[in-house]
N, CA and C atoms as a LAMMPS dump frame, in Angstrom:
ITEM: TIMESTEP
0
ITEM: NUMBER OF ATOMS
360
ITEM: BOX BOUNDS ff ff ff
-5.0000000000000000e+02 5.0000000000000000e+02
-5.0000000000000000e+02 5.0000000000000000e+02
-5.0000000000000000e+02 5.0000000000000000e+02
ITEM: ATOMS id mol type element x y z
1 1 1 N -247.647 187.228 65.795
2 1 2 C -247.536 188.591 65.303
3 1 3 C -247.011 189.464 66.459
4 2 1 N -245.909 190.158 66.253
5 2 2 C -245.362 191.019 67.312
6 2 3 C -246.313 192.165 67.676
7 3 1 N -246.304 192.53 68.941
8 3 2 C -247.118 193.636 69.433
9 3 3 C -246.219 194.813 69.778
10 4 1 N -246.611 195.986 69.307
11 4 2 C -245.907 197.227 69.624
12 4 3 C -246.809 198.002 70.569
13 5 1 N -246.265 198.387 71.719
14 5 2 C -247.023 199.15 72.702
15 5 3 C -246.476 200.57 72.742
16 6 1 N -247.387 201.543 72.688
17 6 2 C -247.033 202.965 72.696
18 6 3 C -247.303 203.565 74.077
19 7 1 N -246.737 204.733 74.371
20 7 2 C -246.885 205.337 75.704
21 7 3 C -248.331 205.57 76.134
22 8 1 N -249.233 205.798 75.177
23 8 2 C -250.632 206.035 75.528
24 8 3 C -251.392 204.74 75.812
25 9 1 N -250.678 203.608 75.769
26 9 2 C -251.294 202.318 76.027
27 9 3 C -251.817 201.628 74.786
28 10 1 N -251.817 202.33 73.668
29 10 2 C -252.285 201.733 72.42
30 10 3 C -251.337 200.616 72.013
31 11 1 N -251.883 199.538 71.483
32 11 2 C -251.069 198.434 70.988
33 11 3 C -251.347 198.225 69.506
34 12 1 N -250.307 197.848 68.802
35 12 2 C -250.39 197.585 67.368
36 12 3 C -249.861 196.186 67.116
37 13 1 N -250.57 195.414 66.343
38 13 2 C -250.054 194.129 65.899
39 13 3 C -249.355 194.354 64.575
40 14 1 N -248.091 194 64.524
41 14 2 C -247.291 194.234 63.321
42 14 3 C -246.988 192.913 62.634
43 15 1 N -247.135 192.852 61.334
44 15 2 C -246.762 191.631 60.627
45 15 3 C -245.285 191.293 60.87
46 16 1 N -245.009 190.039 61.063
47 16 2 C -243.65 189.549 61.306
48 16 3 C -242.717 190.044 60.203
49 17 1 N -241.617 190.689 60.597
50 17 2 C -240.6 191.147 59.664
51 17 3 C -240.843 192.509 59.045
52 18 1 N -242.022 193.093 59.258
53 18 2 C -242.294 194.413 58.685
54 18 3 C -241.371 195.45 59.327
55 19 1 N -240.932 196.402 58.539
56 19 2 C -240.102 197.481 59.084
57 19 3 C -240.909 198.246 60.128
58 20 1 N -240.291 198.544 61.251
59 20 2 C -240.986 199.228 62.331
60 20 3 C -241.56 200.565 61.875
61 21 1 N -240.821 201.339 61.118
62 21 2 C -241.318 202.638 60.649
63 21 3 C -242.609 202.478 59.853
64 22 1 N -242.703 201.423 59.044
65 22 2 C -243.907 201.195 58.246
66 22 3 C -245.057 200.688 59.106
67 23 1 N -244.752 199.842 60.076
68 23 2 C -245.801 199.363 60.982
69 23 3 C -246.42 200.536 61.736
70 24 1 N -245.573 201.45 62.201
71 24 2 C -246.068 202.621 62.918
72 24 3 C -246.881 203.517 61.992
73 25 1 N -246.315 203.856 60.862
74 25 2 C -247.001 204.75 59.926
75 25 3 C -248.326 204.156 59.447
76 26 1 N -248.312 202.876 59.099
77 26 2 C -249.531 202.235 58.59
78 26 3 C -250.626 202.153 59.649
79 27 1 N -250.241 202.208 60.919
80 27 2 C -251.219 202.189 62.013
81 27 3 C -251.675 203.595 62.383
82 28 1 N -251.195 204.604 61.642
83 28 2 C -251.616 205.976 61.892
84 28 3 C -250.815 206.709 62.945
85 29 1 N -249.671 206.161 63.333
86 29 2 C -248.804 206.83 64.309
87 29 3 C -248.075 207.972 63.608
88 30 1 N -248.057 209.116 64.238
89 30 2 C -247.393 210.308 63.698
90 30 3 C -245.889 210.167 63.907
91 31 1 N -245.176 209.751 62.864
92 31 2 C -243.727 209.582 62.929
93 31 3 C -243.101 210.23 61.701
94 32 1 N -242.069 210.991 61.938
95 32 2 C -241.346 211.657 60.859
96 32 3 C -240.287 210.716 60.305
97 33 1 N -240.135 210.694 58.994
98 33 2 C -239.034 209.974 58.328
99 33 3 C -238.756 210.689 57.016
100 34 1 N -237.613 211.274 56.897
101 34 2 C -237.326 212.15 55.753
102 34 3 C -236.471 211.522 54.656
103 35 1 N -235.651 210.508 54.946
104 35 2 C -234.703 210.021 53.935
105 35 3 C -235.197 208.803 53.166
106 36 1 N -236.407 208.36 53.41
107 36 2 C -236.923 207.201 52.698
108 36 3 C -236.465 205.875 53.264
109 37 1 N -235.948 205.883 54.492
110 37 2 C -235.597 204.636 55.158
111 37 3 C -234.194 204.128 54.915
112 38 1 N -233.264 205.024 54.628
113 38 2 C -231.892 204.625 54.335
114 38 3 C -230.905 204.896 55.473
115 39 1 N -231.38 205.173 56.672
116 39 2 C -230.52 205.428 57.836
117 39 3 C -229.587 206.616 57.587
118 40 1 N -230.099 207.641 56.924
119 40 2 C -229.274 208.807 56.626
120 40 3 C -229.643 210.034 57.448
121 41 1 N -230.903 210.166 57.836
122 41 2 C -231.328 211.435 58.429
123 41 3 C -231.617 211.372 59.93
124 42 1 N -231.853 210.233 60.468
125 42 2 C -232.179 209.984 61.884
126 42 3 C -233.503 210.605 62.335
127 43 1 N -234.389 210.977 61.422
128 43 2 C -235.652 211.567 61.858
129 43 3 C -236.658 210.523 62.34
130 44 1 N -236.465 209.255 62.016
131 44 2 C -237.419 208.208 62.408
132 44 3 C -237.067 207.595 63.765
133 45 1 N -236.512 208.389 64.632
134 45 2 C -236.047 207.907 65.935
135 45 3 C -237.176 207.393 66.816
136 46 1 N -236.854 206.324 67.536
137 46 2 C -237.724 205.809 68.585
138 46 3 C -236.862 205.533 69.808
139 47 1 N -237.494 205.556 70.983
140 47 2 C -236.802 205.151 72.208
141 47 3 C -237.61 204.025 72.83
142 48 1 N -236.915 203.075 73.411
143 48 2 C -237.526 201.863 73.93
144 48 3 C -237.66 201.888 75.441
145 49 1 N -238.824 201.431 75.92
146 49 2 C -239.018 201.148 77.341
147 49 3 C -238.683 199.692 77.604
148 50 1 N -239.035 198.837 76.649
149 50 2 C -238.676 197.421 76.721
150 50 3 C -238.679 196.844 75.314
151 51 1 N -237.964 195.75 75.16
152 51 2 C -237.944 195.059 73.882
153 51 3 C -237.006 195.638 72.85
154 52 1 N -236.037 196.455 73.293
155 52 2 C -235.091 196.989 72.307
156 52 3 C -234.339 195.839 71.656
157 53 1 N -234.288 195.814 70.322
158 53 2 C -233.58 194.725 69.642
159 53 3 C -232.102 194.672 70.034
160 54 1 N -231.588 193.459 70.131
161 54 2 C -230.193 193.252 70.512
162 54 3 C -229.238 193.438 69.349
163 55 1 N -229.782 193.481 68.144
164 55 2 C -228.914 193.687 66.983
165 55 3 C -229.371 194.919 66.224
166 56 1 N -228.485 195.402 65.375
167 56 2 C -228.789 196.559 64.545
168 56 3 C -228.019 196.442 63.245
169 57 1 N -228.436 197.224 62.269
170 57 2 C -227.696 197.219 61.013
171 57 3 C -226.435 198.067 61.17
172 58 1 N -225.45 197.768 60.354
173 58 2 C -224.229 198.57 60.345
174 58 3 C -224.569 200.014 59.993
175 59 1 N -225.507 200.208 59.057
176 59 2 C -225.902 201.564 58.663
177 59 3 C -226.467 202.328 59.858
178 60 1 N -227.328 201.681 60.66
179 60 2 C -227.884 202.34 61.838
180 60 3 C -226.787 202.64 62.858
181 61 1 N -225.943 201.667 63.135
182 61 2 C -224.863 201.866 64.105
183 61 3 C -223.977 203.042 63.707
184 62 1 N -223.595 203.081 62.447
185 62 2 C -222.705 204.15 61.994
186 62 3 C -223.376 205.514 62.085
187 63 1 N -224.632 205.581 61.687
188 63 2 C -225.343 206.871 61.721
189 63 3 C -225.548 207.343 63.153
190 64 1 N -225.953 206.443 64.037
191 64 2 C -226.131 206.83 65.443
192 64 3 C -224.797 207.222 66.078
193 65 1 N -223.739 206.492 65.753
194 65 2 C -222.418 206.827 66.293
195 65 3 C -221.965 208.203 65.81
196 66 1 N -222.191 208.502 64.535
197 66 2 C -221.818 209.817 63.985
198 66 3 C -222.525 210.95 64.717
199 67 1 N -223.757 210.713 65.152
200 67 2 C -224.541 211.743 65.835
201 67 3 C -224.439 211.691 67.345
202 68 1 N -223.606 210.796 67.878
203 68 2 C -223.492 210.661 69.325
204 68 3 C -224.775 210.147 69.971
205 69 1 N -225.526 209.327 69.245
206 69 2 C -226.845 208.877 69.706
207 69 3 C -226.909 207.414 70.13
208 70 1 N -225.775 206.71 70.091
209 70 2 C -225.764 205.304 70.509
210 70 3 C -226.236 205.219 71.961
211 71 1 N -227.16 204.296 72.205
212 71 2 C -227.675 204.083 73.554
213 71 3 C -228.805 205.026 73.949
214 72 1 N -229.139 205.976 73.073
215 72 2 C -230.207 206.924 73.375
216 72 3 C -231.467 206.655 72.574
217 73 1 N -231.304 206.408 71.284
218 73 2 C -232.432 206.178 70.381
219 73 3 C -232.056 205.106 69.384
220 74 1 N -233.062 204.66 68.648
221 74 2 C -232.856 203.741 67.541
222 74 3 C -233.578 204.305 66.326
223 75 1 N -233.222 203.81 65.151
224 75 2 C -233.851 204.242 63.904
225 75 3 C -234.89 203.208 63.495
226 76 1 N -236.155 203.612 63.495
227 76 2 C -237.233 202.671 63.21
228 76 3 C -237.182 202.126 61.787
229 77 1 N -236.499 202.823 60.892
230 77 2 C -236.39 202.338 59.516
231 77 3 C -235.458 201.139 59.41
232 78 1 N -234.685 200.867 60.441
233 78 2 C -233.697 199.795 60.403
234 78 3 C -234.075 198.616 61.308
235 79 1 N -235.299 198.613 61.814
236 79 2 C -235.709 197.595 62.779
237 79 3 C -236.852 196.759 62.203
238 80 1 N -236.648 195.428 62.113
239 80 2 C -237.754 194.57 61.706
240 80 3 C -238.63 194.249 62.915
241 81 1 N -239.909 194.123 62.691
242 81 2 C -240.828 193.717 63.759
243 81 3 C -240.746 192.196 63.877
244 82 1 N -239.96 191.746 64.847
245 82 2 C -239.819 190.303 65.023
246 82 3 C -240.001 189.868 66.473
247 83 1 N -240.413 190.825 67.328
248 83 2 C -240.71 190.523 68.727
249 83 3 C -241.514 191.688 69.308
250 84 1 N -242.06 191.515 70.495
251 84 2 C -242.832 192.578 71.144
252 84 3 C -241.909 193.712 71.576
253 85 1 N -242.408 194.944 71.446
254 85 2 C -241.625 196.135 71.789
255 85 3 C -242.53 197.179 72.435
256 86 1 N -241.988 197.904 73.398
257 86 2 C -242.669 199.051 73.986
258 86 3 C -241.78 200.248 73.715
259 87 1 N -242.334 201.259 73.05
260 87 2 C -241.5 202.361 72.58
261 87 3 C -242.313 203.638 72.414
262 88 1 N -241.569 204.721 72.211
263 88 2 C -242.219 205.976 71.84
264 88 3 C -241.486 206.556 70.646
265 89 1 N -242.244 207.261 69.81
266 89 2 C -241.628 207.954 68.687
267 89 3 C -241.028 209.247 69.213
268 90 1 N -239.905 209.639 68.658
269 90 2 C -239.219 210.849 69.116
270 90 3 C -239.58 212.044 68.24
271 91 1 N -239.54 211.87 66.936
272 91 2 C -239.835 212.953 65.998
273 91 3 C -241.155 212.693 65.294
274 92 1 N -242.012 213.694 65.313
275 92 2 C -243.314 213.589 64.67
276 92 3 C -243.433 214.659 63.594
277 93 1 N -244.258 214.376 62.581
278 93 2 C -244.517 215.368 61.543
279 93 3 C -245.242 216.565 62.145
280 94 1 N -246.215 216.291 63.012
281 94 2 C -246.966 217.36 63.661
282 94 3 C -246.01 218.268 64.428
283 95 1 N -246.118 219.55 64.187
284 95 2 C -245.269 220.513 64.879
285 95 3 C -243.988 220.853 64.144
286 96 1 N -243.78 220.253 62.949
287 96 2 C -242.593 220.598 62.161
288 96 3 C -242.999 221.532 61.034
289 97 1 N -242.006 222.035 60.325
290 97 2 C -242.255 222.879 59.171
291 97 3 C -242.388 222.07 57.882
292 98 1 N -242.263 220.734 57.978
293 98 2 C -242.367 219.891 56.792
294 98 3 C -243.821 219.743 56.379
295 99 1 N -244.047 219.626 55.081
296 99 2 C -245.408 219.443 54.581
297 99 3 C -245.78 217.96 54.504
298 100 1 N -244.781 217.075 54.534
299 100 2 C -245.058 215.639 54.538
300 100 3 C -243.938 214.913 55.276
301 101 1 N -244.16 213.619 55.54
302 101 2 C -243.193 212.859 56.329
303 101 3 C -241.955 212.467 55.549
304 102 1 N -241.991 212.541 54.252
305 102 2 C -240.891 212.072 53.419
306 102 3 C -241.375 210.882 52.61
307 103 1 N -240.561 210.423 51.667
308 103 2 C -240.989 209.318 50.817
309 103 3 C -241.142 208.039 51.628
310 104 1 N -242.079 207.213 51.225
311 104 2 C -242.338 205.971 51.934
312 104 3 C -241.141 205.035 51.772
313 105 1 N -240.632 204.508 52.885
314 105 2 C -239.537 203.535 52.792
315 105 3 C -239.98 202.277 52.049
316 106 1 N -239.03 201.609 51.445
317 106 2 C -239.305 200.333 50.79
318 106 3 C -239.729 199.312 51.837
319 107 1 N -240.339 198.234 51.396
320 107 2 C -240.786 197.199 52.323
321 107 3 C -239.615 196.516 53.025
322 108 1 N -238.513 196.327 52.322
323 108 2 C -237.324 195.688 52.891
324 108 3 C -236.373 196.746 53.429
325 109 1 N -235.617 196.383 54.451
326 109 2 C -234.654 197.321 55.046
327 109 3 C -233.601 197.695 54.01
328 110 1 N -233.349 198.995 53.923
329 110 2 C -232.353 199.538 53.012
330 110 3 C -231.396 200.423 53.799
331 111 1 N -230.134 200.482 53.409
332 111 2 C -229.496 199.623 52.42
333 111 3 C -229.511 198.165 52.887
334 112 1 N -229.104 197.248 52.009
335 112 2 C -229.101 195.831 52.356
336 112 3 C -228.412 195.668 53.711
337 113 1 N -229.141 195.088 54.686
338 113 2 C -228.598 195.074 56.046
339 113 3 C -227.434 194.12 56.26
340 114 1 N -226.47 194.62 57.008
341 114 2 C -225.409 193.81 57.595
342 114 3 C -225.635 193.948 59.087
343 115 1 N -225.856 192.831 59.774
344 115 2 C -226.263 192.871 61.181
345 115 3 C -225.07 192.773 62.12
346 116 1 N -225.132 193.561 63.184
347 116 2 C -224.128 193.535 64.247
348 116 3 C -224.865 193.603 65.592
349 117 1 N -224.175 193.203 66.657
350 117 2 C -224.745 193.347 67.982
351 117 3 C -224.815 194.81 68.347
352 118 1 N -225.875 195.186 69.049
353 118 2 C -226.057 196.567 69.495
354 118 3 C -224.966 196.911 70.508
355 119 1 N -224.282 198.037 70.319
356 119 2 C -223.287 198.446 71.316
357 119 3 C -223.98 198.739 72.656
358 120 1 N -223.311 198.457 73.728
359 120 2 C -223.881 198.717 75.053
360 120 3 C -223.175 199.862 75.733
């Protein structure tokens, strides 16, 4: 079972293959996600200290490239938990004007993933 380590030292065991955004949310981590996990809004951003995945979905790559965010953050809605990661959430519900985090993403990555190597 992959382990996710947060900046406060807390660790979460995530079921193999679970979407990172859901693993974080289900563990009570305050993370914002507004588009329902479709790589459209970039609110579910995370930054990695270690364990950044070497691949990404085409949807994530395109959205990050459009926002000039390649190499700065990743979208937790597009990342499966398949190895240990150390990261921090970038956007949280706390402190925003939103009344909720957004609709819960589906269990499987959406849209249907096409995988590419992460740009360097």
